[in-house]
C-alpha positions in Angstrom: 15.1 -83.9 -5.9 16.5 -84.7 -2.6 19.7 -87.1 -2.3 19.3 -90.2 -0.2 21.0 -89.9 3.3 24.4 -91.4 3.9 24.3 -93.4 7.1 28.0 -94.0 7.4 31.3 -94.3 5.6 33.5 -97.2 6.5 37.3 -96.7 6.9 39.8 -99.4 7.4 42.7 -98.2 9.5 45.7 -99.6 11.4 44.3 -98.9 14.8 40.7 -97.7 15.0 40.8 -96.3 18.5 43.9 -94.4 17.9 42.4 -93.0 14.6 39.2 -92.1 16.5 41.4 -90.3 19.1 42.9 -88.2 16.4 39.5 -87.0 15.1 38.5 -86.2 18.7 41.6 -84.5 19.9 42.9 -82.9 16.7 39.6 -82.2 14.7 37.3 -81.7 17.7 34.7 -84.2 16.4 32.7 -86.5 18.7 33.0 -90.1 19.0 30.6 -92.8 19.7 30.4 -96.6 19.3 28.2 -99.0 17.3 28.1 -102.8 17.8 29.1 -105.2 15.0 29.2 -108.9 15.6 29.6 -108.5 19.4 32.4 -105.9 19.0 32.4 -102.2 19.6 33.2 -100.1 16.4 34.2 -96.6 17.0 32.6 -94.0 14.8 33.1 -90.3 14.4 30.3 -87.8 13.6 31.1 -85.5 10.6 28.3 -83.4 9.5 25.2 -85.3 8.9 27.1 -88.6 8.6 29.4 -91.0 10.6 32.7 -92.5 9.8 32.9 -96.1 11.2 36.5 -97.3 11.8 37.4 -100.9 11.3 40.6 -103.0 11.6 42.1 -104.6 8.5 40.4 -107.9 7.9 37.3 -107.4 10.2 34.8 -110.0 9.3 32.1 -107.3 9.0 33.9 -106.0 5.9 33.8 -109.1 3.8 36.5 -110.9 1.8 38.5 -107.6 1.1 39.2 -105.8 4.1 42.4 -103.8 3.2 43.1 -100.3 4.4 41.4 -97.4 2.9 37.8 -96.2 2.3 35.9 -99.6 2.3 32.3 -98.9 1.7 29.4 -96.6 2.1 26.0 -97.3 3.7 22.9 -95.5 2.3 20.2 -95.2 4.7 16.8 -96.8 3.8 13.8 -97.7 6.0 13.5 -101.0 4.2 16.9 -102.0 2.7 15.5 -105.1 1.1 13.1 -103.1 -0.9 15.6 -100.4 -1.8 17.9 -102.9 -3.1 15.1 -104.5 -5.3 14.0 -101.0 -6.7 17.5 -100.1 -7.6 17.5 -103.0 -10.1 21.2 -103.8 -9.1 22.2 -107.2 -7.8 22.5 -107.8 -4.2 25.1 -110.0 -2.5 23.3 -112.6 -0.6 20.4 -112.0 1.7 19.8 -109.3 4.2 22.1 -109.4 7.3 22.8 -107.7 10.6 24.5 -104.5 9.8 26.2 -101.8 11.9 24.5 -101.1 15.3 22.3 -104.2 14.7 20.5 -102.7 11.7 19.3 -104.6 8.9 21.5 -104.2 5.7 21.8 -105.4 2.2 25.0 -105.2 0.2 24.9 -104.5 -3.6 27.4 -106.3 -6.0 30.3 -104.3 -6.5 30.6 -105.1 -10.2 27.2 -103.4 -10.7 28.3 -100.2 -9.0 31.4 -99.1 -10.8 33.5 -100.7 -8.1 32.1 -98.8 -5.3 31.0 -101.0 -2.3 27.5 -100.0 -1.5 25.1 -101.1 1.4 21.6 -100.1 2.2 21.1 -100.1 5.9 18.3 -99.0 8.2 19.1 -95.5 9.6 21.5 -95.3 12.4 21.0 -93.4 15.7 23.3 -90.5 14.7 23.6 -86.9 15.9 25.2 -84.4 13.4 28.3 -82.7 14.4 30.9 -80.1 13.1 34.0 -78.4 14.6 36.2 -75.5 14.1 38.1 -77.3 11.5 35.7 -79.7 9.8 32.1 -78.8 8.6 31.4 -82.2 6.9 32.8 -84.7 4.6 33.3 -82.8 1.4 33.5 -85.7 -0.9 34.6 -89.3 -1.4 37.1 -89.8 -4.2 36.3 -92.7 -6.5 38.9 -94.2 -9.0 36.5 -94.8 -11.9 36.8 -96.5 -15.2 33.5 -95.0 -16.8 32.0 -91.8 -15.4 28.9 -92.0 -17.6 28.0 -95.4 -16.3 28.7 -94.2 -12.7 26.2 -91.3 -13.3 23.6 -93.8 -14.6 24.1 -96.1 -11.6 24.1 -93.6 -8.7 21.8 -91.0 -10.3 19.2 -93.0 -12.2 19.2 -96.3 -9.9 20.3 -95.2 -6.5 18.6 -91.8 -6.4 21.7 -89.7 -5.8 21.6 -86.1 -7.4 23.9 -84.9 -10.2 26.1 -81.9 -8.9 28.6 -80.9 -11.6 31.2 -82.1 -14.0 34.4 -80.9 -15.3 37.3 -81.9 -17.7 40.9 -81.4 -16.3 43.6 -81.1 -19.0 47.3 -80.6 -18.8 48.9 -79.2 -21.8 52.7 -78.6 -22.3 54.0 -75.8 -24.6 57.7 -75.3 -25.2 59.1 -72.1 -26.6 62.6 -71.4 -27.6 64.3 -68.0 -27.9 67.1 -67.1 -30.1 69.0 -63.8 -29.3 71.6 -62.9 -32.0 74.0 -59.8 -32.2 73.2 -59.7 -35.8 69.7 -61.1 -36.4 68.2 -59.8 -33.3 65.6 -61.7 -31.3 63.7 -64.8 -32.7 60.9 -66.6 -30.8 59.8 -70.1 -31.6 57.0 -72.0 -30.1 56.7 -75.9 -30.6 53.4 -77.5 -31.1 51.4 -78.0 -27.8 51.4 -81.6 -26.4 48.5 -83.0 -24.3 50.0 -84.7 -21.2 46.9 -85.6 -19.2 43.1 -85.4 -19.4 40.6 -86.5 -16.7 36.8 -86.3 -16.3 35.6 -85.5 -12.9 32.0 -86.0 -11.9 30.3 -85.0 -8.7 27.2 -86.7 -7.4 25.5 -85.8 -4.3 24.6 -88.3 -1.5 23.5 -87.1 1.8 25.5 -83.9 2.7 28.5 -85.0 0.7 29.6 -85.9 -2.9 31.1 -88.8 -4.7 33.9 -87.6 -6.8 34.2 -89.9 -9.8 37.7 -89.6 -11.4 38.2 -91.1 -14.8 41.5 -91.1 -16.7 41.0 -90.0 -20.3 44.7 -90.3 -21.4 45.2 -93.9 -22.1 46.5 -93.2 -25.7 48.4 -90.0 -24.8 52.1 -90.7 -25.5 53.8 -88.3 -23.0 57.4 -87.9 -22.2 58.0 -90.8 -19.7 61.1 -88.9 -18.4 58.7 -86.2 -17.1 57.9 -86.6 -13.4 54.2 -86.9 -12.5 54.2 -84.2 -9.7 51.5 -84.4 -7.1 48.8 -81.8 -7.5 49.1 -81.6 -11.3 46.5 -83.1 -13.7 49.1 -85.5 -15.0 50.1 -86.6 -11.4 46.4 -87.1 -10.4 45.7 -89.3 -13.5 48.7 -91.3 -12.8 47.5 -91.9 -9.3 44.1 -93.0 -10.4 45.5 -95.2 -13.2 47.9 -97.0 -10.8 45.0 -97.5 -8.3 42.7 -99.2 -10.8 45.6 -101.3 -12.2 46.4 -102.5 -8.6 43.0 -102.8 -6.9 40.3 -102.1 -9.6 37.9 -99.2 -9.6 36.5 -98.2 -6.3 36.6 -95.7 -3.3 40.1 -94.1 -3.1 40.1 -91.2 -0.7 38.1 -88.9 1.7 38.0 -85.2 1.9 36.8 -83.0 4.6 35.3 -79.5 4.2 36.9 -76.8 6.3 36.2 -73.1 6.7 39.9 -72.3 6.7 42.4 -74.5 5.1 45.4 -72.7 6.3 44.4 -73.2 10.0 43.4 -76.8 9.4 46.7 -77.7 7.7 48.7 -75.8 10.3 46.9 -77.7 13.1 47.7 -81.1 11.5 51.3 -80.1 11.0 51.5 -78.9 14.5 49.9 -82.1 15.9 52.8 -84.0 14.3 51.1 -85.6 11.3 53.1 -86.3 8.3 51.9 -84.0 5.3 51.9 -84.0 1.6 50.8 -80.4 1.6 51.5 -77.6 4.0 49.6 -74.9 2.1 46.4 -75.0 0.1 46.7 -75.4 -3.7 44.1 -75.1 -6.4 41.5 -78.1 -6.7 38.2 -78.8 -8.4 35.2 -76.5 -7.9 37.2 -73.4 -7.3 38.7 -74.9 -4.2 41.8 -74.9 -2.2 43.0 -78.5 -1.2 45.6 -79.9 1.0 46.7 -83.7 1.4 47.9 -85.4 4.5 50.1 -88.6 4.1 48.0 -91.7 4.5 50.0 -92.4 7.6 48.2 -89.4 9.3 45.0 -91.4 9.9 46.0 -95.0 9.9 46.7 -95.6 6.2 43.7 -93.8 4.5 44.5 -91.1 2.0 42.7 -87.9 3.3 42.7 -84.2 2.3 41.2 -80.9 3.3 39.1 -78.7 1.2 38.1 -75.1 1.4 35.5 -73.8 -1.1 32.5 -71.6 -1.4 29.1 -73.2 -2.1 27.5 -72.3 -5.4 
């Protein structure tokens, strides 16, 4: 089974032209422009898809045009037919999409919070660079991964890739060393601090990474810091995002052949970083996050991993 092509990913950033320049200059990726309502929208070619860059509040985005990963557009020769065949409710009638192509938007409450549009294919030329091979995945803060799998695999035709359960368990041990009674070692019962379900579903040459917090009933020590890069830290981020904005697209990740070189490049270019060295991530990967300020307010990270 072949995953449907991803026409583009829409990012909402502070200054689209400035963000496009970063991808051109620092990442070595080509830029082009598409029309939208009489305006020129800068777009960056990344692997087999494109990233279209919009200003906050752009009318093309609809009623919620806040910064972040806004929506995805799946390529379909006949968007209206594709929407009908999905069995998912559409928002209004077909309209003019990016580049003047016909588009149909699906109702967000039927797609697990992910804004999805069908669009006629764009005139797009694939591109890679020394730092970026393609979009590795689009992170989704999700409330129900099983439902997401049903929607995106069974209804939208995406392909199931893999699933994992991330758990963080704390075990505390105490040692007693006595000059009379020698050495005593005691281990307290382990405590579950965090648990997440992570489901990957392929669309085009990338994946959705659905992240579901499974620790709603876990009573962890609130004095313990939720450090970035830990399962507990990750589930806290997802839980806070859903509480503030609802389920939906959360971050974008780029696949690189050399994470050390890519992170060093970003740091040398003066971008604010969360990670300066790669750390363990999903699917036997090394990951490194840049601060959202690096690309205009969108959370981004770099991924190095072997294909299986």
